[in-house]
Each structure stands twice: as C-alpha cells, then as structure tokens.
C-alpha positions as CSV (number, residue, x, y, z in Angstrom):
1,M,63.6,185.2,261.6
2,Y,60.6,187.5,261.8
3,M,57.9,187.2,264.3
4,A,55.0,189.6,264.5
5,S,51.4,189.8,265.4
6,E,50.4,191.5,262.2
7,V,50.9,190.7,258.5
8,G,53.1,193.0,256.5
9,V,55.4,194.1,259.4
10,A,58.5,193.3,257.3
11,N,59.1,193.6,253.6
12,V,60.4,190.2,252.8
13,G,60.4,188.6,249.3
14,V,58.4,185.4,248.8
15,D,61.5,183.5,247.7
16,E,63.2,184.3,251.1
17,V,60.3,182.8,253.2
18,V,61.2,179.3,254.5
19,Q,58.1,178.8,256.7
20,K,55.2,180.9,257.8
21,G,52.3,180.3,260.0
22,R,50.9,181.1,263.4
23,L,52.2,180.0,266.8
24,K,49.2,178.2,268.4
25,P,48.6,178.1,272.2
26,G,50.8,175.5,273.9
27,R,53.2,175.3,271.0
28,L,56.9,175.9,271.2
29,L,59.2,177.7,268.7
30,L,62.9,177.0,268.5
31,V,65.3,178.2,265.9
32,D,68.7,176.5,266.0
33,T,70.9,179.2,264.6
34,Q,74.0,177.0,264.7
35,R,72.4,174.4,262.4
36,G,70.2,176.9,260.6
37,V,67.0,174.9,261.2
38,I,63.6,175.4,262.8
39,V,63.0,172.6,265.3
40,K,59.4,171.2,265.3
41,D,57.2,171.4,268.4
42,E,56.9,167.6,268.7
43,I,60.7,167.1,268.6
44,I,61.3,169.7,271.3
45,K,58.6,168.2,273.6
46,E,60.0,164.7,273.0
47,E,63.5,165.8,274.0
48,I,62.2,167.5,277.1
49,A,60.1,164.5,278.1
50,T,63.1,162.1,277.8
51,L,65.3,164.2,280.0
52,R,64.0,162.5,283.2
53,P,63.3,158.8,283.3
54,V,59.8,159.1,284.8
55,A,58.7,155.6,283.7
56,N,61.7,154.1,285.5
57,W,60.9,156.1,288.7
58,I,57.3,154.9,288.6
59,E,58.4,151.3,288.1
60,Q,60.8,151.4,291.0
61,E,58.7,153.4,293.5
62,V,55.2,152.0,293.0
63,S,53.8,150.2,296.1
64,Y,51.3,147.5,295.2
65,V,48.0,147.5,297.1
66,T,48.2,143.8,297.8
67,Y,51.2,144.3,300.1
68,T,49.6,147.3,301.8
69,C,46.2,145.5,302.4
70,R,47.9,142.8,304.6
71,F,48.7,145.4,307.2
72,W,45.2,147.0,307.1
73,Q,43.2,143.8,306.8
74,P,42.2,143.5,310.5
75,F,41.1,147.2,310.5
76,L,39.1,146.7,307.3
77,L,37.3,143.6,308.6
78,F,36.3,145.5,311.7
79,A,35.0,148.5,309.7
80,H,32.9,146.3,307.4
81,S,31.4,144.2,310.3
82,R,29.6,147.3,311.8
83,P,26.1,148.0,310.6
84,P,25.8,150.9,308.1
85,V,24.8,154.3,309.4
86,S,21.3,155.3,308.3
87,H,20.9,158.9,307.2
88,T,17.5,160.6,307.9
89,R,16.4,164.0,307.0
90,V,15.2,166.3,309.7
C-alpha cells in the first residue's frame, strides 16, 4: 500500500494498482493484511457502531415524562397560578 500527499511519489505500474483515490475528511482507511483486502469506510463505521448496544441502553434507561410530572404537578400548578411578570424598559 502506498499513501502520499502527491502524485508520482512511487513508480508503480497501472496493472498493479487495485484502488486509488483520496482520503476525504472524516473517512477511515483500513487494510486487512491477513485477508488482503481494503475495508470500506461504511463497513468499519458499522462495525464500530454495533460494538455497544446503545439502542438497548436507551430503551432500558429512558424515564418517561408522564411519570415525572406526577411528582412535580403541585409545584407546576402553583407556578402557573401566579400572574406573569411584566418587563418594562427603563
């Protein structure tokens, strides 16, 4: 694998080039030398994203507002019963 910031750094024949391009911002590059393949950016990010079960954590840990409001209801009613504060410029 050759990686450089300029064209023509290495003298490689056209028949030896498997893939060429530019590494864009936010993209990952992985060469699996054991399998002899270049792993695409989307596959790398998908594997990283599935390492932690974030969707399961959210489902288990989310507290719904309806349960929370029962506790705060008396305080909210008191706050809304007061007249609004008027703002005047000085």
